[in-house]
N, C-alpha and C positions, 0 to 999 in steps of 0.2 A: 616865178623866178626861173630863169634859165641857168643851166650849169655849164660853166666853162670847163674844159678838160685839158689836162697836160699829160703828155705821154711820159711815163716813168720807165726808162729803159733798164729794167732789172729782171732778174730771174724769177721764175714762178715760185710761190710759196705754197702750192698745193702739197698735200701730204700723203703720198703713196706709202704703202705698207712697208717698203724696204728702206724708208728714211727714218733715221733715229731722231730723237728730239733735238740732239745737237746739230744734226744736218738742217733741220727745219729752222731753228733759231739762228743758225749761221747765215742763212739767206736773208732773214729779216734784218739782222745786224748790218749786213752789207748795204742794205737799203736805207739805213739810218734810224731804224727803230731802236728805242732805248729799252732793250730787253733786260730783264733781271729774273733771277730764280725766286720762286716762292717755296715755302715749306711744303713738304709732301702732303698731298690731299688737303691743301689749305689755300686761302686767299692772302695770307700774310707773307710779306717779303722776307726772304731768308736773311737779308742784311739787318733786320731790326728797324728801330725807329729812325735811323738816319738815311733811309732809302731815298727820300725825295731829293736830297742834295748829293747823293753818291755820284761819282763819275760815271759817264755812260760806258757800259761794259763793251769790251771787244770780244771777238770770237775766242781769242786765246784765254782771256780772263774767265769767260764763261765756261770754257772747257776745263780749266784748272779748278774751278770752284763747284762744278756740278757734283751732286750727290744723288745716288740712285733714288728714284721716286719723286724728285723735285717737280713741282708744278712750275709753270712759266707765266710771267706777266709782262706787260709793256707799260712804260710811263708815257703819258700823253703830253701834248703841248710842247713847251720849250725843250725838254730833253730829246724829243724825237724830231730832230731837224733832218729831213730826208735828203739823201744824197743828190737828188735831182731838183731840190727846192721845195719850200713849203714845210708845214708842220703837221704831224699826225694828230688827229683828234678822234673822239668817238662819241656816239650817241647811245646812251644806255636806255633801252626801253624795257623797264622792269614791270612785267605784267604778273601780278600776284593772284589775280582771279582770272583764269583763262577764258571764262565766258565773256569777259569784257575786253578781249583783244581787239575787236573791231573799233570800240570806243577809243582805245589807246592809239591805234593806227590812224584814226580820223584826226586826232589831236596832232599827231606827227605830220600829217599832210598839211594841216593849217600852219604849223610852225615852219615847214620847209616846202612851200609851194613850188611845184615843178621838179622836185627831187623824187625820183622813182626809187622805191626800195630795192628794186632789182639791179640798180646801178651801183649799189653800195656793197663793198665787202661785208660779209655778215658771219657772226659766230652765234651758234645756238648754245644757250647756257646749259651747263650740266645740271641745273635745278630740275630738269625734266618737265618744264612748263612751257609757257609761251614767250618767255623773256628772250630778247635778242640784243646783241651788240653790233652796231653799224659804224664803220670807219670811214673817215673822209680826210681830205687834205685842204688846208687853207693857208693863206700867205702870211698870217701873223699868229703867234701863239696866244691862246686865250686861257683864262682860268676856268674853273668848273662852275656851273650854276644849274639849279633845278629849273627846268623850262615849263613843265606842265605836270599836273597831278589830278587824279580823279576827285570828284566831289565826295564819293563814298569812301568809308573806311570800314575795316573789319578787325576783329580782335584775333590776335595771333595765339598760337598754342601756349606761348610763354606768358600770356596775360596782357601784353602790350597791344597797341593799335598801329595799324599800317594803312596807308592809302591802297586802294585796289590796284592802282597802277601809277607809275611815275615815269617821266621822260627827263633825263639829265644829260647835259653836255659835260663830257669828261675832257679836261684840258690839264694845264700845268698844275701839279700837286696831286694828281689822281693817277691811279694805275688800274688796269683791267686784266683779268685772267684770260689767257689765250689757250686755244686748243693746242695740244691734246690733253690739257690739264684735267685733273679729276676733281669733281665737286666735293667739298668737305662734308656735305650732309647726305646727298643721294649716292655718292660713290660712282656716279656716272660721268663720262668724259664730256668736256666742252668740244663742240664739233664745228668745223667750217661748213657753212651752207654755201657761201661764195667766198673762196679764198682770194688773197692777193695773187694775181697772175700778171705781173707787170710786163711780161714779154708778149702778152696776148691782147690786152685792151688798155684803154686810157682810164686812169682812176678819176673818180669824181673830185673836182676841185671847187669847193664852195667858197665864194668870195667872203673875205673878212668883213666887208661892209654889212653883209646880211647877219653874220654871227654877232656883230656888234649891236645890232638892233634888237636881238632877242633878250627880253627881260626875264628876270628871275621871279618865280611865283612865291607867294607867302607860304612859309613852312610852319604856320602856327599850329599850336596844340589846342584842342577844344577842351572845355572843362570836364566833360564826361570821360575823357581819357585818363584822368587821374583817379577815377573810381576803380578800386580793385575788383576782380571777378568775384561774384558771389559763390558761396558754397552752400549746399543744402544737405541736410540730414535726410535719411530715407523717410519718405512720407511727408516731409515738411512742405514741399511744393504743392502737393495735393491739398494739404490742410489750408495753406494760405489762399489757394485758388478758391476754395470753398467759402472763404470769408468775404468775397467780393460780391456784393449784390448787383444784379443787372441794372437796377434803377439808378445806381450811382455812376454808371458809365455814360460819358458824354463825348461827342465828337471832338470838342476843343481840348479835352483833358487827357487824351491818350494817343500814343503813336505806336508804330511797330518797327522793330529793328530789321536789318537786312535779312531776308529769308536764309535760313541755315545758320545764322550767326548766333541766335538766341531765341527763346520763346517770345511771342508778342508780349508787350509790356503796357502798363497803364500808368501814366504820369499823374501824380497827385501832389498836393501841397507838401506832404511829408516825405516825398521821394518817389521812387518808381516801383510799381507792383505788377506782378505778372497778370496777363489777361487770360481768364479761364477759357478753356477749349469750348465750354458750354455757350460762350458768347460769340461763336463763329458767325451766327446770323447777323449780329451787330457789325461785325467786321465787314461782311459782304455789303452791308448797306452804307456804312460810313467811311470805309477806307478811301474810296474815291480818288481824289486828286493829290493826296499827300505823296511825297517823294521819299521812299525809305532809303534811297542811296545818298541823300543830302546829309553830309557829315554833321551839320549843325542840328539836324533833327534826330540823330541816332543817340540812344541812351543806353547806359549799362543796366543790366538787371541786378537790382539790389533788393534786400529784404524790406 
């Protein structure tokens, strides 16, 4: 797919040290960005639950409502009707396992053939990982939809499950945190990798016809995700491992979770039991072609 481009004759939104956050958002507001304040060190809009339908803020209203420490966000799609035409949207590439960044970017290239990452304004997330926000302009406003997700899932620290990466179109009804906001968990700033510099180059204009063809992926939950994390008393894991006879282990009856997520497990009729370290030789022989990153093959460790 080729990218048509339209010149947006606006001032630069690069962020030198002598510019305050009000200076920075003022330039974006003039361009047509639907800027709003977020709570300090938060992703939550300061306006509360009514933010999707709030009037688009002016420079004056933002200046009057600013409180020290506010983060800043932008509403995508319909509210961000740019002064030079078109509507601002974003692609959220949420990479939760940094080692799988290449896999996520390959999926991005498949979704947007001919779109070079270097052509898109880009924000590095304050999560301190591999996640990125890429902005583009299109001629019609679109709603948000999940475009792609990894096959593999991992258990989070809170006990829930997440895909290893996801790619989502952010449009009407969604907002994104902008630089130089502070991430609520890491305390690190969001940073421009490639800022909007409307006076220097032409912004990517992706045709609405392409966006319209992008389908949403299934956001289903697998049965194993409902199983709570297991807890073990001191010595319990060792005792249970010792109860598993090698003769009972068969290739068709056990699988292994994603490396680093949990110990290997053995699936049996009564549930899932851990695979003893003493059976490492069996793993080397039989692990072979199974795919531990396939979400449907991953199991929780239970007693």
